[in-house]
C-alpha positions as CSV (number, residue, x, y, z in Angstrom):
1,M,0.2,0.1,0.1
2,R,2.8,2.3,0.9
3,W,4.5,1.7,-2.2
4,T,1.2,2.5,-4.1
5,A,1.0,5.9,-2.8
6,L,4.7,6.8,-3.3
7,I,4.4,5.9,-6.9
8,A,1.1,7.8,-7.4
9,L,2.7,11.1,-5.7
10,S,5.8,10.7,-8.1
11,L,3.5,10.7,-11.1
12,T,1.5,13.6,-10.0
13,L,4.6,15.7,-9.3
14,S,6.1,14.6,-12.7
15,V,3.0,16.0,-14.4
16,G,3.1,19.2,-12.7
17,C,6.7,19.7,-13.7
18,K,5.9,19.3,-17.4
19,N,3.6,22.3,-17.1
20,T,6.1,24.3,-15.3
21,D,9.1,24.1,-17.6
22,L,11.0,27.1,-18.8
23,V,11.0,27.6,-22.6
24,L,13.9,29.4,-24.1
25,D,12.8,31.8,-27.2
26,T,15.9,31.4,-29.8
27,D,14.2,33.3,-32.6
28,V,16.3,36.4,-33.6
29,D,13.5,38.0,-35.1
30,R,11.8,38.4,-31.6
31,L,14.9,38.9,-29.5
32,D,15.5,42.4,-28.2
33,R,18.2,42.1,-25.3
34,D,19.0,45.7,-25.0
35,G,15.3,47.0,-25.4
36,D,16.2,49.4,-28.1
37,G,13.1,48.1,-30.3
38,Y,15.4,46.3,-32.7
39,N,15.6,42.6,-32.7
40,Q,18.9,40.6,-33.2
41,S,18.6,40.2,-37.0
42,Q,18.4,44.0,-37.4
43,D,20.9,45.1,-34.4
44,C,24.3,44.8,-34.9
45,D,25.1,45.1,-31.1
46,D,22.2,43.7,-29.2
47,D,23.8,44.4,-25.9
48,D,24.1,48.3,-26.2
49,A,20.8,50.2,-26.6
50,T,22.7,53.0,-28.3
51,V,23.6,50.8,-31.2
52,H,20.7,50.4,-33.7
53,P,20.0,51.3,-37.4
54,D,18.2,54.6,-36.4
55,A,21.2,55.6,-34.0
56,E,23.3,58.7,-34.8
57,D,26.7,57.8,-36.0
58,T,29.5,60.0,-35.6
59,V,33.0,59.6,-37.1
60,G,35.9,59.0,-34.9
61,D,34.7,57.0,-32.0
62,G,35.3,53.7,-33.6
63,V,31.8,52.5,-33.1
64,D,29.4,51.7,-36.0
65,N,26.3,53.2,-33.9
66,N,23.9,52.8,-36.9
67,C,24.7,49.3,-38.1
68,D,25.8,50.2,-41.8
69,E,29.4,48.6,-41.2
70,V,31.1,52.2,-41.3
71,D,32.0,54.6,-38.4
72,G,29.6,57.4,-39.4
73,I,26.8,57.8,-41.6
74,D,27.0,56.0,-45.1
75,G,23.8,56.6,-47.0
76,D,24.8,55.4,-50.6
77,G,26.5,52.3,-49.1
78,D,29.9,52.8,-50.7
79,G,31.9,52.3,-47.8
80,F,32.7,55.9,-46.8
81,A,31.0,58.1,-44.0
82,S,29.2,61.2,-45.2
83,E,31.3,64.7,-44.8
84,A,28.2,65.8,-42.6
85,S,28.9,62.9,-40.0
86,G,32.7,63.7,-40.1
87,G,33.4,61.5,-42.8
88,D,35.4,61.8,-46.3
89,D,32.3,61.2,-48.6
90,C,31.6,64.6,-50.3
91,D,28.2,63.2,-51.9
92,D,26.5,60.5,-49.7
93,D,23.8,60.0,-52.2
94,A,25.9,58.9,-55.1
95,F,27.6,55.6,-54.8
96,A,30.0,56.4,-57.6
97,I,31.5,59.5,-55.6
98,N,34.0,58.9,-52.9
99,P,37.7,59.1,-52.2
100,D,38.4,55.8,-54.0
101,I,36.9,57.0,-57.3
102,D,39.1,57.9,-60.0
103,D,38.0,61.3,-61.0
104,I,36.7,61.6,-64.7
105,G,37.7,65.1,-65.2
106,W,36.4,68.3,-67.0
107,N,32.7,67.4,-66.2
108,E,32.3,69.8,-63.1
109,I,32.1,66.6,-60.7
110,D,34.4,66.1,-58.0
111,E,34.1,62.3,-58.2
112,D,37.2,61.8,-55.9
113,C,36.2,64.3,-53.2
114,N,39.6,66.0,-53.5
115,G,37.9,69.5,-53.5
116,S,37.6,70.1,-57.1
117,D,37.0,68.6,-60.7
118,R,40.0,67.0,-62.3
119,H,41.3,69.7,-64.8
120,D,44.9,68.5,-66.1
121,Y,46.2,68.3,-69.4
122,G,48.6,65.7,-71.2
123,T,49.8,67.4,-74.4
124,I,50.7,71.0,-75.1
125,G,51.3,72.8,-78.2
126,V,52.0,76.6,-79.4
127,G,51.7,78.8,-82.4
128,D,52.1,82.4,-83.0
129,R,50.3,84.1,-80.3
130,V,48.2,81.1,-79.4
131,S,48.5,78.1,-77.1
132,C,46.6,74.8,-77.0
133,A,46.6,72.0,-74.6
134,V,44.9,68.5,-74.7
135,R,42.6,67.6,-71.7
136,S,43.1,64.3,-70.1
137,T,39.7,63.5,-71.8
138,G,41.3,63.8,-75.3
139,E,39.6,67.2,-76.0
140,L,41.6,70.2,-77.2
141,D,41.5,73.5,-75.5
142,C,43.0,76.7,-77.1
143,W,43.5,80.3,-76.2
144,G,44.9,83.3,-77.5
145,T,44.5,85.3,-80.9
146,D,41.8,84.3,-82.9
147,L,42.2,86.4,-85.9
148,R,42.3,83.3,-88.1
149,G,40.1,81.0,-86.4
150,E,42.9,79.5,-84.4
151,V,40.8,79.3,-81.2
152,S,37.3,79.0,-82.4
153,N,37.9,76.6,-85.3
154,R,39.8,73.9,-83.3
155,P,38.3,70.5,-83.7
156,T,35.9,69.2,-81.2
157,G,35.3,65.9,-79.4
158,P,38.1,63.5,-78.0
159,G,41.0,61.6,-79.5
160,V,43.6,64.6,-79.9
161,T,46.9,63.2,-79.2
162,E,49.5,65.9,-80.8
163,I,49.2,69.8,-81.4
164,A,51.5,72.1,-83.1
165,G,51.0,75.7,-85.0
166,G,52.7,78.2,-86.9
167,A,51.9,81.8,-88.2
168,G,48.1,81.9,-88.0
169,W,47.5,78.2,-88.1
170,M,47.2,75.1,-86.1
171,C,47.3,71.5,-86.7
172,A,46.5,68.5,-84.6
173,I,46.5,64.6,-84.8
174,Q,43.0,63.3,-83.9
175,G,42.2,59.6,-84.2
176,G,45.5,59.0,-86.0
177,S,44.4,61.5,-88.8
178,I,45.8,65.1,-89.3
179,V,43.4,68.0,-89.1
180,C,44.6,71.8,-89.6
181,W,42.7,74.9,-89.2
182,G,43.4,78.7,-89.5
183,S,45.3,80.4,-92.2
184,D,45.6,78.7,-95.4
185,D,47.8,80.9,-97.2
186,N,50.4,78.3,-97.9
187,G,48.2,75.3,-98.2
188,I,48.6,74.3,-94.8
189,V,44.9,73.5,-94.2
190,T,44.0,72.5,-97.6
191,N,47.0,70.2,-98.4
192,V,46.7,68.0,-95.0
193,P,48.2,64.6,-95.6
194,A,45.5,61.6,-95.8
195,G,45.8,58.6,-93.7
196,T,45.1,57.3,-90.0
197,T,48.4,56.3,-88.7
198,W,50.0,59.6,-88.0
199,Q,51.8,59.7,-84.7
200,Q,54.2,62.8,-84.6
201,L,53.2,66.3,-85.6
202,S,55.6,69.4,-85.7
203,A,55.3,72.9,-87.1
204,G,57.5,75.8,-88.4
205,V,56.4,79.2,-89.3
206,D,54.7,78.1,-92.8
207,T,55.8,74.5,-92.9
208,A,54.1,71.7,-91.2
209,C,55.8,68.0,-90.8
210,A,54.6,64.8,-89.5
211,L,55.8,61.1,-88.8
212,S,53.8,58.0,-89.4
213,N,53.5,55.1,-87.2
214,V,56.6,53.5,-89.2
215,G,58.5,56.8,-89.3
216,A,57.5,57.9,-92.7
217,A,58.0,61.6,-93.1
218,V,55.8,64.1,-94.8
219,C,55.9,67.8,-95.0
220,W,53.6,70.6,-96.6
221,G,53.1,74.1,-96.6
222,N,55.6,76.7,-97.9
223,D,58.3,75.2,-100.3
224,D,60.1,78.3,-101.1
225,Y,63.5,76.6,-100.2
226,L,62.4,73.3,-101.0
227,Q,61.7,72.6,-97.3
228,V,58.9,70.4,-98.6
229,T,59.9,68.8,-101.7
230,Q,63.4,67.5,-100.4
231,T,61.9,65.8,-97.4
232,P,63.9,62.4,-97.3
233,Q,62.1,59.2,-98.4
234,Q,63.5,57.3,-95.4
235,E,62.2,56.4,-92.0
236,M,62.8,59.0,-89.4
237,L,62.7,59.2,-85.5
238,Q,62.3,62.9,-85.3
239,I,61.4,65.8,-87.7
240,A,61.5,69.3,-86.7
241,P,60.7,72.4,-89.4
242,G,62.0,75.9,-88.7
243,D,61.1,79.0,-90.9
244,R,62.7,77.8,-94.0
245,H,64.5,74.7,-93.3
246,V,63.8,71.4,-91.6
247,C,66.0,69.0,-89.6
248,G,65.1,65.3,-88.8
249,A,66.9,62.2,-87.0
250,V,67.2,59.3,-89.4
251,E,66.1,56.1,-87.7
252,A,68.4,53.7,-89.9
253,G,71.3,56.0,-89.3
254,N,70.8,55.6,-85.6
255,G,69.5,59.0,-85.0
256,I,71.9,60.7,-87.5
257,A,70.7,64.3,-88.3
258,V,69.8,65.4,-91.6
259,C,68.7,69.0,-92.5
260,W,67.4,70.5,-95.9
261,G,66.1,73.7,-97.1
262,D,67.5,77.1,-96.6
263,N,71.2,77.1,-95.4
264,G,71.9,80.5,-95.3
265,F,73.1,80.6,-91.7
266,E,74.4,77.0,-91.8
267,Q,71.0,76.0,-90.2
268,A,70.7,72.9,-92.7
269,T,74.4,71.7,-91.8
270,P,73.9,69.9,-88.6
271,D,76.6,68.9,-86.2
272,T,77.5,65.0,-86.2
273,G,76.1,62.7,-83.6
274,S,73.3,60.3,-82.9
275,Y,70.0,62.4,-82.0
276,L,67.0,61.5,-79.9
277,Q,65.2,64.6,-80.3
278,M,65.4,67.9,-82.5
279,A,63.8,71.4,-82.4
280,S,64.2,74.1,-85.0
281,G,63.5,78.0,-84.7
282,D,63.7,80.4,-87.5
283,D,67.3,80.0,-88.7
284,H,68.9,77.7,-85.9
285,S,68.2,74.0,-84.9
286,C,69.2,72.0,-81.5
287,G,69.2,68.3,-80.8
288,I,69.5,66.0,-77.8
289,L,72.1,63.4,-78.5
290,Q,71.8,59.7,-77.0
291,D,73.9,60.6,-74.0
292,R,71.6,63.2,-73.3
293,T,73.8,66.3,-74.1
294,L,72.8,69.3,-76.4
295,K,74.0,70.6,-79.6
296,C,72.8,73.6,-81.3
297,W,73.8,74.9,-84.9
298,G,72.7,77.8,-87.4
299,R,72.4,81.5,-86.7
300,D,73.6,82.9,-83.3
301,N,72.7,86.3,-83.1
302,F,70.7,86.4,-79.9
303,G,72.8,83.3,-78.4
304,Q,70.3,80.8,-79.5
305,N,73.2,78.4,-80.1
306,N,74.5,78.7,-76.6
307,P,72.5,76.9,-74.0
308,P,73.8,77.6,-70.2
309,N,74.3,74.0,-69.9
310,R,75.3,71.9,-73.0
311,K,76.2,68.8,-71.0
312,G,72.6,68.0,-69.7
313,P,71.3,65.7,-69.1
314,Y,68.3,66.9,-71.2
315,T,64.8,65.2,-71.6
316,D,63.2,67.7,-73.9
317,I,63.8,70.5,-76.2
318,S,61.9,73.3,-78.0
319,A,62.7,76.0,-80.3
320,A,60.8,78.8,-82.2
321,G,61.9,82.2,-83.6
322,D,65.2,83.0,-82.1
323,S,64.9,81.3,-78.9
324,A,64.8,77.8,-77.3
325,C,64.0,76.1,-74.1
326,G,65.0,72.6,-72.8
327,I,64.2,70.5,-69.7
328,L,67.2,68.9,-67.6
329,S,66.9,65.9,-65.6
330,A,63.2,65.6,-66.4
331,T,62.4,68.5,-64.1
332,T,64.5,71.8,-64.4
333,L,63.5,74.2,-67.1
334,E,65.9,76.6,-68.8
335,C,65.6,78.8,-71.9
336,W,68.2,81.1,-74.0
337,G,68.2,83.2,-76.9
338,A,66.2,86.4,-77.8
339,N,64.3,87.7,-74.7
340,N,62.4,90.7,-76.3
341,Y,59.3,89.5,-74.6
342,G,60.4,87.5,-71.7
343,Q,60.1,84.4,-73.4
344,I,63.3,82.8,-72.0
345,D,62.3,83.8,-68.3
346,P,60.1,80.8,-67.2
347,P,58.5,80.7,-63.8
348,A,60.0,78.4,-61.2
349,L,58.4,75.0,-61.9
350,T,59.1,71.3,-62.4
351,A,58.4,70.7,-66.2
352,L,57.8,67.5,-68.2
353,D,57.2,69.3,-71.5
354,V,58.0,72.5,-73.0
355,E,56.8,74.3,-76.2
356,M,58.2,77.2,-77.7
357,G,56.5,79.9,-79.8
358,P,58.2,83.0,-81.4
359,T,57.5,85.1,-78.6
360,H,56.0,83.0,-75.9
361,A,56.4,79.5,-74.5
362,C,54.2,77.0,-72.5
363,A,55.3,74.2,-70.1
364,L,53.5,71.1,-68.5
365,N,54.1,69.9,-65.0
366,G,53.6,66.6,-63.5
367,A,50.1,67.2,-62.2
368,G,49.1,68.3,-65.6
369,L,48.9,72.0,-65.2
370,V,50.0,74.4,-67.9
371,F,52.0,77.5,-67.3
372,C,52.7,79.9,-69.9
373,W,55.1,83.2,-70.1
374,G,56.3,85.9,-72.5
375,D,54.2,87.9,-74.9
376,N,50.6,88.1,-73.8
377,G,49.4,90.7,-76.2
378,S,46.7,88.3,-77.3
379,G,45.9,86.5,-74.2
380,Q,48.3,83.5,-75.2
381,T,49.7,83.1,-71.7
382,D,46.2,83.2,-69.9
383,V,45.8,79.5,-69.2
384,P,42.1,78.8,-68.6
């Protein structure tokens, strides 16, 4: 009897315990441990009531208060906090605008949030009282005189890779083709060479020359001294027309210099050597040799054949009129020759490219900025 009662009591207690067992809720969509109104599937820190998707998040405290995986507010989800919350994203409504984006440039949008739109140039060229530069987008800007349409008639659209000009005219290579505009007094505009494989372009006063992708040379324009018809039919590395003469570096001769046209001041009688680059002024020429030293020849009435430093090392050379400019060690800019307009007095800058006009010059620095100096009678040194 006693054992029967004990068994009955045990069964009664056992049934009672089943009705009072604690059931643990493991559903994250219902749990909100910190009581901030957000369950564990929404709250990135359910132990801190100050952390939830609607919390204010300020950069610098090392805490992602609003659960967007960024310390600060990241409205566009690009991984950068907005400037309003102390971050670096200058437009938190645009995913493609943040400090890691490459700035397209020239569209008045600061894609990389550096404080300004990218306005850099990659190539420069000058003519008589006009300057031009190719944007990083391949489009052409020109400024200065527009008496012959040198500025207003420039080609539009991208694809410009080379630019050069003379007395009232300019030429460019666009998409591999040559296009010229401005004065056509010597057939510069109408006699443009055909083809789409041109890679190098240079200009004298009334004569233009170009090299194809295989080094084939062609010149057109003024031919009073046979500077056009005597162009050598051989592959060339460089070509540089002046006023009435042209000089070039022959590829087969390992850069040996050849000149033709007017030789009244021995400007068509080059010094011997193997040349990497050549430049011609009115009645003189200069060339950078393979050892990066410099030689000049021809007329020397303004010291245009006497650079301050012949030993170099030179990385660029340009000449026009009775002046010349060169770049030493890929950075230092120096000029010499006639200085009636301050054209040989460049500003202090680190230059990668220099282009000389008859009375002014322009240079390009490593940041893609253009600087011009000398005669500014037509606004040719007022870089936009």
